[in-house]
N, CA, C and O atoms as a GROMACS GRO file, in nm:
protein
  316
    1MET      N    1   3.973   5.569  -5.879
    1MET     CA    2   4.013   5.668  -5.978
    1MET      C    3   3.946   5.801  -5.942
    1MET      O    4   3.825   5.806  -5.921
    2PRO      N    5   4.024   5.907  -5.937
    2PRO     CA    6   3.964   6.038  -5.909
    2PRO      C    7   3.856   6.072  -6.014
    2PRO      O    8   3.869   6.038  -6.131
    3THR      N    9   3.753   6.140  -5.970
    3THR     CA   10   3.641   6.172  -6.058
    3THR      C   11   3.686   6.251  -6.179
    3THR      O   12   3.637   6.228  -6.290
    4LEU      N   13   3.779   6.344  -6.162
    4LEU     CA   14   3.827   6.423  -6.275
    4LEU      C   15   3.885   6.333  -6.384
    4LEU      O   16   3.860   6.355  -6.502
    5ASP      N   17   3.962   6.232  -6.344
    5ASP     CA   18   4.018   6.138  -6.441
    5ASP      C   19   3.909   6.055  -6.506
    5ASP      O   20   3.917   6.024  -6.625
    6ALA      N   21   3.807   6.018  -6.430
    6ALA     CA   22   3.698   5.938  -6.484
    6ALA      C   23   3.611   6.018  -6.581
    6ALA      O   24   3.548   5.960  -6.670
    7LEU      N   25   3.608   6.149  -6.566
    7LEU     CA   26   3.529   6.233  -6.656
    7LEU      C   27   3.593   6.246  -6.794
    7LEU      O   28   3.523   6.268  -6.893
    8THR      N   29   3.724   6.234  -6.801
    8THR     CA   30   3.795   6.256  -6.927
    8THR      C   31   3.742   6.170  -7.042
    8THR      O   32   3.713   6.226  -7.148
    9PRO      N   33   3.729   6.037  -7.027
    9PRO     CA   34   3.678   5.959  -7.141
    9PRO      C   35   3.534   5.995  -7.179
    9PRO      O   36   3.497   5.984  -7.296
   10ILE      N   37   3.455   6.038  -7.083
   10ILE     CA   38   3.317   6.078  -7.114
   10ILE      C   39   3.319   6.206  -7.196
   10ILE      O   40   3.247   6.217  -7.295
   11PHE      N   41   3.401   6.302  -7.157
   11PHE     CA   42   3.413   6.427  -7.233
   11PHE      C   43   3.465   6.398  -7.373
   11PHE      O   44   3.415   6.454  -7.471
   12ARG      N   45   3.565   6.310  -7.384
   12ARG     CA   46   3.622   6.279  -7.515
   12ARG      C   47   3.517   6.216  -7.607
   12ARG      O   48   3.514   6.245  -7.726
   13GLN      N   49   3.432   6.132  -7.551
   13GLN     CA   50   3.327   6.069  -7.632
   13GLN      C   51   3.221   6.170  -7.674
   13GLN      O   52   3.184   6.177  -7.791
   14VAL      N   53   3.172   6.248  -7.578
   14VAL     CA   54   3.065   6.346  -7.607
   14VAL      C   55   3.112   6.448  -7.709
   14VAL      O   56   3.037   6.483  -7.801
   15PHE      N   57   3.235   6.496  -7.695
   15PHE     CA   58   3.285   6.600  -7.784
   15PHE      C   59   3.363   6.544  -7.902
   15PHE      O   60   3.415   6.619  -7.985
   16ASP      N   61   3.372   6.411  -7.910
   16ASP     CA   62   3.441   6.343  -8.020
   16ASP      C   63   3.580   6.402  -8.042
   16ASP      O   64   3.618   6.440  -8.153
   17ASP      N   65   3.655   6.409  -7.931
   17ASP     CA   66   3.788   6.471  -7.935
   17ASP      C   67   3.880   6.399  -7.835
   17ASP      O   68   3.872   6.423  -7.715
   18ASP      N   69   3.965   6.311  -7.887
   18ASP     CA   70   4.054   6.234  -7.801
   18ASP      C   71   4.169   6.317  -7.743
   18ASP      O   72   4.246   6.267  -7.661
   19SER      N   73   4.181   6.441  -7.785
   19SER     CA   74   4.291   6.524  -7.734
   19SER      C   75   4.252   6.602  -7.608
   19SER      O   76   4.336   6.671  -7.550
   20ILE      N   77   4.126   6.591  -7.564
   20ILE     CA   78   4.082   6.666  -7.446
   20ILE      C   79   4.156   6.618  -7.322
   20ILE      O   80   4.160   6.499  -7.291
   21VAL      N   81   4.214   6.713  -7.251
   21VAL     CA   82   4.279   6.688  -7.122
   21VAL      C   83   4.211   6.782  -7.022
   21VAL      O   84   4.224   6.904  -7.032
   22LEU      N   85   4.140   6.725  -6.928
   22LEU     CA   86   4.065   6.805  -6.833
   22LEU      C   87   4.150   6.847  -6.713
   22LEU      O   88   4.235   6.771  -6.666
   23THR      N   89   4.125   6.968  -6.667
   23THR     CA   90   4.178   7.015  -6.540
   23THR      C   91   4.057   7.066  -6.462
   23THR      O   92   3.947   7.076  -6.517
   24ARG      N   93   4.077   7.096  -6.337
   24ARG     CA   94   3.965   7.149  -6.257
   24ARG      C   95   3.918   7.284  -6.314
   24ARG      O   96   3.803   7.322  -6.294
   25GLU      N   97   4.006   7.355  -6.382
   25GLU     CA   98   3.972   7.488  -6.434
   25GLU      C   99   3.911   7.484  -6.574
   25GLU      O  100   3.865   7.587  -6.622
   26THR      N  101   3.909   7.368  -6.640
   26THR     CA  102   3.853   7.358  -6.775
   26THR      C  103   3.707   7.403  -6.773
   26THR      O  104   3.630   7.365  -6.685
   27SER      N  105   3.671   7.485  -6.873
   27SER     CA  106   3.533   7.532  -6.884
   27SER      C  107   3.488   7.523  -7.030
   27SER      O  108   3.564   7.483  -7.118
   28ALA      N  109   3.365   7.559  -7.053
   28ALA     CA  110   3.310   7.555  -7.189
   28ALA      C  111   3.393   7.642  -7.284
   28ALA      O  112   3.397   7.614  -7.404
   29ASN      N  113   3.457   7.744  -7.234
   29ASN     CA  114   3.539   7.831  -7.318
   29ASN      C  115   3.664   7.761  -7.372
   29ASN      O  116   3.724   7.806  -7.469
   30ASP      N  117   3.702   7.651  -7.307
   30ASP     CA  118   3.824   7.580  -7.345
   30ASP      C  119   3.803   7.468  -7.446
   30ASP      O  120   3.899   7.417  -7.502
   31ILE      N  121   3.677   7.430  -7.470
   31ILE     CA  122   3.647   7.320  -7.562
   31ILE      C  123   3.559   7.375  -7.674
   31ILE      O  124   3.445   7.414  -7.651
   32ASP      N  125   3.615   7.379  -7.795
   32ASP     CA  126   3.548   7.443  -7.908
   32ASP      C  127   3.406   7.392  -7.933
   32ASP      O  128   3.316   7.470  -7.963
   33ALA      N  129   3.385   7.262  -7.921
   33ALA     CA  130   3.254   7.203  -7.954
   33ALA      C  131   3.152   7.213  -7.840
   33ALA      O  132   3.041   7.163  -7.853
   34TRP      N  133   3.189   7.276  -7.730
   34TRP     CA  134   3.100   7.281  -7.613
   34TRP      C  135   2.997   7.392  -7.632
   34TRP      O  136   3.022   7.509  -7.603
   35ASP      N  137   2.881   7.352  -7.682
   35ASP     CA  138   2.769   7.444  -7.699
   35ASP      C  139   2.652   7.391  -7.618
   35ASP      O  140   2.668   7.294  -7.543
   36SER      N  141   2.535   7.451  -7.631
   36SER     CA  142   2.422   7.411  -7.548
   36SER      C  143   2.377   7.268  -7.575
   36SER      O  144   2.340   7.197  -7.482
   37LEU      N  145   2.381   7.225  -7.700
   37LEU     CA  146   2.340   7.089  -7.732
   37LEU      C  147   2.441   6.987  -7.678
   37LEU      O  148   2.401   6.886  -7.619
   38SER      N  149   2.568   7.012  -7.698
   38SER     CA  150   2.668   6.918  -7.647
   38SER      C  151   2.668   6.918  -7.494
   38SER      O  152   2.700   6.817  -7.431
   39HIS      N  153   2.633   7.031  -7.433
   39HIS     CA  154   2.623   7.039  -7.287
   39HIS      C  155   2.514   6.944  -7.238
   39HIS      O  156   2.533   6.872  -7.140
   40MET      N  157   2.400   6.944  -7.306
   40MET     CA  158   2.291   6.854  -7.268
   40MET      C  159   2.333   6.708  -7.289
   40MET      O  160   2.301   6.623  -7.207
   41ASN      N  161   2.403   6.680  -7.398
   41ASN     CA  162   2.453   6.544  -7.422
   41ASN      C  163   2.550   6.501  -7.311
   41ASN      O  164   2.548   6.386  -7.268
   42LEU      N  165   2.632   6.594  -7.266
   42LEU     CA  166   2.726   6.566  -7.158
   42LEU      C  167   2.652   6.534  -7.029
   42LEU      O  168   2.684   6.436  -6.961
   43VAL      N  169   2.554   6.615  -6.996
   43VAL     CA  170   2.475   6.594  -6.874
   43VAL      C  171   2.408   6.457  -6.877
   43VAL      O  172   2.414   6.382  -6.779
   44VAL      N  173   2.344   6.425  -6.989
   44VAL     CA  174   2.276   6.295  -7.000
   44VAL      C  175   2.378   6.180  -6.991
   44VAL      O  176   2.351   6.080  -6.924
   45SER      N  177   2.492   6.195  -7.055
   45SER     CA  178   2.595   6.091  -7.050
   45SER      C  179   2.643   6.069  -6.906
   45SER      O  180   2.664   5.955  -6.864
   46LEU      N  181   2.661   6.177  -6.832
   46LEU     CA  182   2.704   6.165  -6.693
   46LEU      C  183   2.596   6.101  -6.607
   46LEU      O  184   2.626   6.017  -6.521
   47GLU      N  185   2.471   6.140  -6.628
   47GLU     CA  186   2.361   6.081  -6.552
   47GLU      C  187   2.351   5.931  -6.577
   47GLU      O  188   2.331   5.853  -6.483
   48VAL      N  189   2.365   5.891  -6.702
   48VAL     CA  190   2.357   5.748  -6.736
   48VAL      C  191   2.479   5.674  -6.679
   48VAL      O  192   2.464   5.568  -6.617
   49HIS      N  193   2.597   5.728  -6.699
   49HIS     CA  194   2.720   5.662  -6.654
   49HIS      C  195   2.720   5.641  -6.502
   49HIS      O  196   2.751   5.532  -6.454
   50TYR      N  197   2.685   5.746  -6.428
   50TYR     CA  198   2.692   5.739  -6.282
   50TYR      C  199   2.560   5.701  -6.216
   50TYR      O  200   2.554   5.682  -6.094
   51LYS      N  201   2.453   5.689  -6.297
   51LYS     CA  202   2.319   5.658  -6.244
   51LYS      C  203   2.278   5.760  -6.138
   51LYS      O  204   2.235   5.726  -6.027
   52ILE      N  205   2.292   5.887  -6.176
   52ILE     CA  206   2.254   5.999  -6.091
   52ILE      C  207   2.167   6.094  -6.172
   52ILE      O  208   2.156   6.081  -6.294
   53LYS      N  209   2.105   6.190  -6.105
   53LYS     CA  210   2.025   6.294  -6.172
   53LYS      C  211   2.072   6.429  -6.122
   53LYS      O  212   2.096   6.448  -6.002
   54PHE      N  213   2.083   6.523  -6.214
   54PHE     CA  214   2.118   6.660  -6.180
   54PHE      C  215   1.992   6.746  -6.182
   54PHE      O  216   1.905   6.727  -6.266
   55ALA      N  217   1.984   6.840  -6.090
   55ALA     CA  218   1.878   6.940  -6.093
   55ALA      C  219   1.928   7.059  -6.173
   55ALA      O  220   2.048   7.089  -6.174
   56LEU      N  221   1.837   7.127  -6.241
   56LEU     CA  222   1.874   7.242  -6.323
   56LEU      C  223   1.951   7.345  -6.241
   56LEU      O  224   2.050   7.401  -6.288
   57GLY      N  225   1.906   7.371  -6.121
   57GLY     CA  226   1.972   7.469  -6.035
   57GLY      C  227   2.116   7.432  -6.003
   57GLY      O  228   2.202   7.519  -5.993
   58GLU      N  229   2.141   7.301  -5.987
   58GLU     CA  230   2.279   7.257  -5.961
   58GLU      C  231   2.368   7.284  -6.081
   58GLU      O  232   2.481   7.330  -6.065
   59LEU      N  233   2.318   7.256  -6.199
   59LEU     CA  234   2.396   7.274  -6.321
   59LEU      C  235   2.425   7.421  -6.349
   59LEU      O  236   2.532   7.455  -6.399
   60GLN      N  237   2.331   7.507  -6.316
   60GLN     CA  238   2.348   7.650  -6.343
   60GLN      C  239   2.458   7.712  -6.256
   60GLN      O  240   2.514   7.815  -6.290
   61LYS      N  241   2.489   7.648  -6.143
   61LYS     CA  242   2.591   7.701  -6.051
   61LYS      C  243   2.733   7.661  -6.091
   61LYS      O  244   2.830   7.717  -6.038
   62LEU      N  245   2.746   7.565  -6.182
   62LEU     CA  246   2.879   7.514  -6.217
   62LEU      C  247   2.958   7.617  -6.299
   62LEU      O  248   2.906   7.676  -6.394
   63LYS      N  249   3.083   7.636  -6.261
   63LYS     CA  250   3.168   7.731  -6.333
   63LYS      C  251   3.274   7.661  -6.417
   63LYS      O  252   3.323   7.717  -6.515
   64ASN      N  253   3.309   7.536  -6.378
   64ASN     CA  254   3.415   7.464  -6.448
   64ASN      C  255   3.404   7.315  -6.420
   64ASN      O  256   3.315   7.270  -6.348
   65VAL      N  257   3.495   7.238  -6.478
   65VAL     CA  258   3.492   7.092  -6.463
   65VAL      C  259   3.520   7.052  -6.318
   65VAL      O  260   3.470   6.949  -6.272
   66GLY      N  261   3.597   7.130  -6.247
   66GLY     CA  262   3.621   7.100  -6.105
   66GLY      C  263   3.492   7.103  -6.026
   66GLY      O  264   3.468   7.016  -5.943
   67ASP      N  265   3.408   7.204  -6.051
   67ASP     CA  266   3.278   7.212  -5.984
   67ASP      C  267   3.192   7.092  -6.022
   67ASP      O  268   3.121   7.037  -5.938
   68LEU      N  269   3.198   7.052  -6.148
   68LEU     CA  270   3.121   6.936  -6.195
   68LEU      C  271   3.168   6.809  -6.125
   68LEU      O  272   3.086   6.730  -6.080
   69ALA      N  273   3.298   6.789  -6.116
   69ALA     CA  274   3.353   6.671  -6.049
   69ALA      C  275   3.310   6.668  -5.902
   69ALA      O  276   3.275   6.563  -5.850
   70ASP      N  277   3.313   6.783  -5.837
   70ASP     CA  278   3.270   6.792  -5.697
   70ASP      C  279   3.122   6.756  -5.683
   70ASP      O  280   3.083   6.688  -5.588
   71LEU      N  281   3.040   6.802  -5.777
   71LEU     CA  282   2.897   6.772  -5.773
   71LEU      C  283   2.873   6.623  -5.793
   71LEU      O  284   2.790   6.564  -5.724
   72VAL      N  285   2.944   6.562  -5.887
   72VAL     CA  286   2.932   6.417  -5.908
   72VAL      C  287   2.971   6.344  -5.780
   72VAL      O  288   2.900   6.253  -5.738
   73ASP      N  289   3.082   6.382  -5.719
   73ASP     CA  290   3.125   6.319  -5.594
   73ASP      C  291   3.019   6.332  -5.485
   73ASP      O  292   2.990   6.236  -5.413
   74LYS      N  293   2.961   6.450  -5.475
   74LYS     CA  294   2.857   6.475  -5.374
   74LYS      C  295   2.736   6.384  -5.399
   74LYS      O  296   2.682   6.327  -5.304
   75LYS      N  297   2.695   6.371  -5.524
   75LYS     CA  298   2.580   6.287  -5.556
   75LYS      C  299   2.610   6.139  -5.532
   75LYS      O  300   2.524   6.065  -5.483
   76LEU      N  301   2.731   6.096  -5.565
   76LEU     CA  302   2.767   5.956  -5.544
   76LEU      C  303   2.775   5.923  -5.394
   76LEU      O  304   2.745   5.810  -5.353
   77ALA      N  305   2.816   6.019  -5.313
   77ALA     CA  306   2.826   5.998  -5.169
   77ALA      C  307   2.688   5.978  -5.107
   77ALA      O  308   2.675   5.912  -5.004
   78ARG      N  309   2.584   6.035  -5.170
   78ARG     CA  310   2.448   6.023  -5.119
   78ARG      C  311   2.381   5.890  -5.156
   78ARG      O  312   2.278   5.854  -5.099
   79LYS      N  313   2.441   5.818  -5.251
   79LYS     CA  314   2.380   5.694  -5.298
   79LYS      C  315   2.389   5.584  -5.197
   79LYS      O  316   2.341   5.473  -5.222
   0.00000   0.00000   0.00000
């Protein structure tokens, strides 16, 4: 399953919104509940789900969900 598709149920759970449809261009501006606290919940959920760790510098460079999916893929490839 492509990472972008796998991220969708995680986003829906974190943001408690089953209507979320992710694209590579989706950003925090596109999801009403995406604030700093929900962002941290998302990061932790992804780390737990994929058993990976993000560095603060990596997260600060992300512009959209496509960048996030690419980062997850990169981390999984290193495992």
